[in-house]
N, C-alpha and C positions, 0 to 999 in steps of 0.2 A: 109321609109317604109312610104304609103301615111299616111293622115289623119286617113283615116277611119279604121285605124289599130292602132291612137294613144292608148294612157294610157288609153284612158275612154272606149275606144272599147274591152280592153285585159282582159281576162279571163272572168269570168261569174260575172255580174251585180249584184251591191244591190237590195237586192228587196223592190221597194216603191211600183208597182203597176204601175209605167211610165216609161221604160226603155229612152226614150229621160232624163226625169228629173234624173234621175241614171246618164248618162252621162255627163251631166250638172255636178250636186254635184261633180262627180269623179274631172274635170276637173277644178272647182273653190277648192277644196279640194288640189289638187295637185300645183294650182297658191299660195295659202295661203302656200305652203311651202316654195316657191319662186321657183319653176319648171316655166320655158316659155313653149309658143309653138312650140319651135323647141324641148324645152327637152321632151315633151312628145312624139315625132314624133321617138326617139330615143328606142334601145333595152333596155328594165328594167331589170336590175339585182338584184336580190334579194340576202343581203348577209344574209343565215341565222347563227346567231353566237351566241354561246354557252359561252358566257365570263360571268362569274360571282365573286366577291368577296369571295363566297365562296366555290371557286374553284382553287383551288390551279393552277393543270394544267393547265386551260385555263383563268389562270389571265390577261395573257397578248394580249389575242383574240381581244382586241380593236387596237392595233397596227398591229396587222397583218392585223386586216378588213380594216387599213386604206392605209396598202399596195395592197390588191386586189383593192380598189376604184381606186387607181391610174391607174390601168391596164385597168381596164374598161373605164376610162373617155379617156386614151390615145387612144382605140380603138372606140372610140365611144358612147359608152353604158353611160346609168347614171345607178350608182350602189345605194341601197337603201337597209338600213344594217335593218334586224328585230331579235330580239330576239327570241331565242327558250331556251326551260329547259335546265338548267344545272346539271349536277351531279357528284358531287366531292366524290370520292371515300370513305375519310376519314372525310366527314362531312354529312352525310346520313346516317341516322337510317328506318330501319334495316338494309338494304344496300341497294347499286345504283342500283343492279339486279332488286331489287324490281320495281322500276321507269323506266327501261329501256325500256319497251313497252309504259310506258305514253308518254315519251320522242319522242318513234317516232312516237305517233299520232300526236302528237303538229308537229313536221317537215314534217308532211306527209302532214295534216290540210292545214297548213300553207302556205306551197308552191301550196295548189291545190287551197288554197280562194284566193290566192292574185295576184294583175294582173302584174306580172310577167313573163318575158319571159324564165328564166334562174337563175339558184341558185348556188352560191359558199356557200359549206358546211364548216363552220369552228369546229374544233370541237378537242378533246384532251385528256381527262379522260378515264377510263377505257370504260364505256357505253356510251360515249356521240358519240365518234364513230361509232359504231355499231347501234345505235339507229336512227341516221341522215343516215347513208346508205340505214339502212330499209325504213325508213319514201320516201328517195327521188327514192328508186327501186320501192316505192308504189307510189308516184307521178306523176315518171315519165317525168318531166321535163328536158332539157338539166341542166345536175348537173356537178359540179367539186370539190373535196375535195381538203381540205388542211387542214392538223393535225398542232398544235403546236409544235412539237418536244420534245425531250429528253432535263430536264435540265443538268444543267451542273456537274462532278462529284464532290462527297464530297470528303472529306482526313480527317484522323481524324491519329496524329503518327506517320507520314510518310507511309501510308496504302489509296487506294482507298478503298471509301464509295460508294456501290451500293445501291442506295436507289429501290426498298425497299429490298431487299437481306439481305445484311447486317444487316439492323435496325431488322430481325428476327433473324439472325447468333447473335447478338450481346445482343439483347435483352434474348434470350437463356443462354447466359453465365451470365448475368446480375439474369437471374431465378435459374443462377446454384452455384453462388456465386463467379464464376470467377470476374467479374467487380463491383465494388462499387458504391455508388449512383454519387459520384463525376464524376466518370466516363460516366457511364453511362447517366448525363446531359449535359454531356461536347461531347456525340457523337450526343445527342437529338439535340443541336445545329449546330450541321457539316453537316448532313446528308442531306438537303434540301437546294443547295447553292443559285437556283435561280428557279425563275418560269420555265415551263413547268412539262412535266411528267417522271413518273419514268426511271432513265437512264439506265436499265436494262433492259432484252427480257419477259418485266413484258407483261400483259394485252395491256396497253396502245400502248407501242411498238408494239407488235403484233399485234394490230388491224391498227396500222398505215400503218405496214407491208403487211397484207392483204389488206388494199383499196388500196395500189401500185400494188401490184400481179392481184388485180381484175380490171385493169386500170383505177380506177375509182379518181386515182390521178394522177398529171404529173410524169416526172422520178424523181424519187432521192429524193422523199418526207419524208418520213418514216426517214431516221436518221439524217438532218441539224438538230442540236442542239437549243435548242430553243432563247437562247441568240444569236446565229449568225446572221450576216447583212445576209447570204444567205437566211434564212428562211424568211425574208422580199423581198428580190429578187423574191424565189420561189413564191411569195403571187401574187406579182405584175403580174407574167406572168400566174399565175393561171385567172387573172384579166383579163387579155388581151385575153385568151383563151377560157372565155366562150362565149365572143360574137361572136366569130368566130364559135364557136357550135352551137349557135343557127341559124346561119346562113346557117351550114349543115344540122341541124334538128338532130343532134348525138345526142340520149337519154340515161337513162340509160338502159332502155331494150336493146341496141344494144352492150351494153359493157360487161353486168352480164350477163353472158351465162353460158350455160353448160361448155364451153371450159375456161373462164377465172373464174369460180367456183373451177375448177381443177386445175390451177394453183395456187389460194388462198393458195388452201391444199396444195398442194406441197411446196409450199414457207412457210408456216408454218409449214408442220414438217422439213423441212432444216435447218430453224433454232431453233429448239428443243422450236416455240412459246407457249404462254398461253393456258393450255388446254379451259380456255374461247371461245378462238376461235375457237373450236369445237360446241360449244353452238351457238355463235354469226353467224357462218358461216349457221348453217342449218336453221337459221331463216332468214337470208338473199336470201339464196336460195329459200326458202317457199313465201317468197315474190315476187321475181321472175315467180315464177311456176316452177321452176328447182327441180326435182325429186331429193333428197338425202338424205343419210341415212349415220350409224355409220358406217357401214362395207364400202363404198367409202373413209374414211378415214385411217381405216386400211390396207387397200390397198394401199394405196397412199403412207401411210409413209413407209409401207417395202420397196415398190419399191425406195423411196427418201433416197437420201446420207443425212448425216448430215455435213453442212458445215459449219456453226455459231458457232462459239467457244466465247459464250457471256453469264454470268451468266442470269439465276441460272444455267443455266446446264454447264457454260464454265467458263473462266478464266477474259474475257472482259466486255465492257461494250459500249454503243449505240456510245459513241463519237469516240470508236476504230474500232467500225463498219460503219461509216461513213468517218473514214480516209481510211481504207480498199475497198470503193468505195458503201456502203452503201446497199439496195435490189438491185437497178440495179446489181449492182456486184455480189450477189446472182443469179440472175435472170439468167445471162450472162452463169455462172457455169454452170445452170441450163437448159438450152435453149433444149439443145436434149429432154430432156425429158417434155417443156412443150409446149402448146399450142401456138405455134408463131400465128397462123392466128388469135386470139383472138383480137377485137378491143379495143382500148382505148382512154382515151378522147382526145388522142393526135391529133387524126383521122388517128392515123396508126396505125398497129399490133403491139403487141406485137414482133415481130422479126423486125420490121423495126425499133423499137426505140431502139432497142439492139443492133442495126449494129454497130455504133461507141461506144460501150460501151468497157472498155478492159477486163472486169472480176477483179478478186481480185487483190489487190494493195497490201495486207500483207496477205500471207497465212496461218499467226497463228491467225488469226482472220476470215478469209474465207477461207476456204480449196477449194483447187481446185478441181473439180470434180472426177481428177482419185485418186486422194488422198484424200478421204474424213477422218472428224472425226471419223466415221461410219457409215458402207456400209445400214444404215438403217435411218428413219426417228427418233425425238425425240418422237414422242407419238403413244398408243398404245390403240386398244378399246378390253374390255375384255366381255366375256358372260359366263353363267352359273347358275344355278338354284339361287345364291343370285342377279343375277340380268340379268334378263328373255330377258329385252331391252335394256342392254346393261350397262358400264360404262368406265370408260376412266382412262388412268392413263400415268404422264410424264415419261417415263423411263430414262430420259433423265439425268433428276435431281434427280434418285432414287440412294439408295446403292444397286450394283449390287448383291450382297448376298443373299439382302430379296428379290428379282424377283423370286423368287422360295422359299416359303415360307409355312410352315404349323403352327397355333398357335392359342392358346388357346384366345378365344373373351374374350375380357372384354369393355362391353355396357354401351353406355352413351345413354339414353332414351331422350336425348331433349339438346338442348343448355346449359340452366339454369342447369341440371344435371350435365352438363358437365365439368360447369363452378363450380360449387359447391366440387364438388369429385375429379376431374385429378390430383390434387395436396395433398391430405389427404393421409399423413403419412400412414393411416390404408389400405389403396388401397390394393388391392389383384390383385398386377400385378408384372410380369418380363418382361425382353426383350424380351424374345422369342412369348409373346403374342400379338394379333395382338387388336390394339383398333377398336372402333365401334361404330360409331355415328349414331343415329336415328333420324327422325323426322326432317331435316335440309334442307330439298330439295325446288321447287317452293310452295308449298305449306305449308309444315311442317315448315319450316325458321320462316316467311314466308319468299319468295322472293330469295331466296337461296343462303344463304350468305358464306360468302369467311372463312366457318369453317374446312373445312376438312384437312386441316393440324393442326389434333387434340395436343394441346400442348403435350410431352412428360411430363410424370409425375416428381417433382421436385425431389423425391429421386431416381429417374433413372439418371436425368440430374447427379446430384451430385454422380455418381456412372461413367460418362462419357459416359452414353448413349446419342448420338446422334437423332439416326432414330431409327425407328420400323414403323411396317405396319400401316396402319393406313387406313380404308373404311367408306364410309358415302356417304348420296345423294347430302350432302352439295357441293359446290364448292371450288376453291383454288384458293389466288391471284396467277396472274402469276410471280409473284417475289417470289413465294414460293418455296419450295424443298421439296425431301424424298420420301419415300418410301409409296405414298397416292394413294388410287382409292376414285375415286370423281364420281359426276353426277350419283350413281346406280339408274338405272330405270327399273320398277318404283318403286317411293319412298316409302318410310315407312308410309308418310301420308293418301295414299290412298286404303295402304292394301298392298303394294310390299313385296317382300320376306324379304327383311332387316328388316320387322318389328319383324318376327317371332325370330332372334338371342337371343341368352340367353347369360349369363356368363358361361363360360366353353365349349361351341360350339367347335369344331375343322374346322376351317377358312382357306382354300387353296387357296394362289396366285400364278397363273403361265402364268408368262408374255410373255414366250418365244409360251405357248399353249392359252395365249388367253383365260386364264379362271381364275374366279373367283368362288369358292365353297365352298358352307357350306354343313359340314360331317354328315346333319339331313337327313329321309325319308323325301322324299314329304309327305307325311299324316303327318307326326309331321309339319311340316311347317304349312300345311295347315289350321290343328287344330288350333297352336297357332295364325297365324293370326285371324282366327273366335273368338277367345277367348280372345283375348285383344282387339279388335274393334278399331276405328280409334280413331285417339287424337282426343280431343278436337281444334277446329282451336283459333288462335292466335285473340283476340278482332277487330282486325285489319283490321281481312276480314270481318267484318260481313255488313259491309255498306262503301258507298260511291266508291273510285276505289280499294281499298281491296279488296269488295265485287265483282266486275268486275275482279280483279287477279284471284280471289279464283276461279272463277263461269268457267273461261277462258283460264286460261293459259295452256298450252301442259309442257310434262313430257323434261327433259332433251336430252333425244336421238331427238325428234323435234323443238329444239331449244328455248323451253319456250317462245315466242309466243304465242301472243293471237289466239284461234283456228277462229277465223272470220276476222282475219286483212292477212290472206293468199291469196295470186293471188286466182282468179277463172279460171285463164287461162288453 
């Protein structure tokens, strides 16, 4: 680079009213950091690090960042690490989804504001990956993502523990009285054996897989275990690659296209990925100015074979998926259905990247495309008078006998109401009923918490019941399971028909017909909604970021992003 393109001239200058003074001060501060004139002439690589001691999944990203720096330095770049907001799923109240858009804004503005030529995104936990992708797509500076990888599989009394699918299964057994306090305490100490995100196909694993399928990571990123030395070698490769992406002018807008979005949806369906992946991909697509709606997900899921046998929909964990060839092997099997010409961060197309990939190495974990675990993907989109703008279900993780079901509604009007009454021994509920949760959506939650896997009432657990039809405008953890209808849009808190459901109403679920129906006349639904009025908003939504969220967040069928954050293309 010429001196005129050194660090002092990159990006927009800090405004002091004197451009020469601004460049002088920028050079002086850089030298105060120990950088030389020679350093200032090299490509500057920002490393957007979502490391945090309050985020277990991302707690090792400092070590990953060090590996990225080695790669950048090897190729003649200057790596400069900077922090972003970090959203740890289990330590954020009310839910990390409430803050995903804030993290996306933070990522975008820091990429845009600072004098960097390219950026490496370090993410891991559920919302950190989509938030950084959203921000990077909006900023449109050369970018490559490195995710933190899944943790080691836990073990308890001779059985594998899949965090956090088995957290939920074993807690249910504790609730049912089948495990005692000492046993659940043992499990508590064994679930999370190492740093890294959940080791099942939860949202973190699903979004790492989506990032790889989008072409925004190097191949084989998603499934490398967090403690594996291959994770650090992969990060070093990413550091080397970003320097060349700058030379090539390869930006997210050239990678995140309609073709790559469809590839990501197909992979998400083929791995029975998290329902949260739908919300996040809708948001990413809109950041890129790409039209996308729920019908696209349902169409692609119907066309896509189910290839991954991973919890919560299958038997294995991400460690076995890694042994079987990872997401590259899934994509190799899917290649006839993928957009092979889609560009990736390697500077090569999907087809070129997969040319040397052998496909599945364990067909009990990743099926061959001619012998899939199912002929359809794991996700379905439902419509009906209860969800005029759509709802989703992960049917691969549901009880088959419940996918066609009509039952009497048992309604909880809020998260607080559910917590207070669901285990009440006097609750009027049977296994054939449908549990309904209202006011848990993007505004009603607030933030659309992962409360959609409504607990089975304790008195039914004691009878051996482990699944019921459950419906809500909430989300569900990607590690969760059951016959759970989610993301009902519009949500109850904005006057959606879910608000009209009353105890005793008949609700019909028909997954094969893609319908969710409230057997109440339309005029009566309208009357009930009008009579109920909108619920009072949570105090958190009355000022600051909460107010911004409530005023501008979109519904689930639009990705729950802010309406002002979409691409203007």
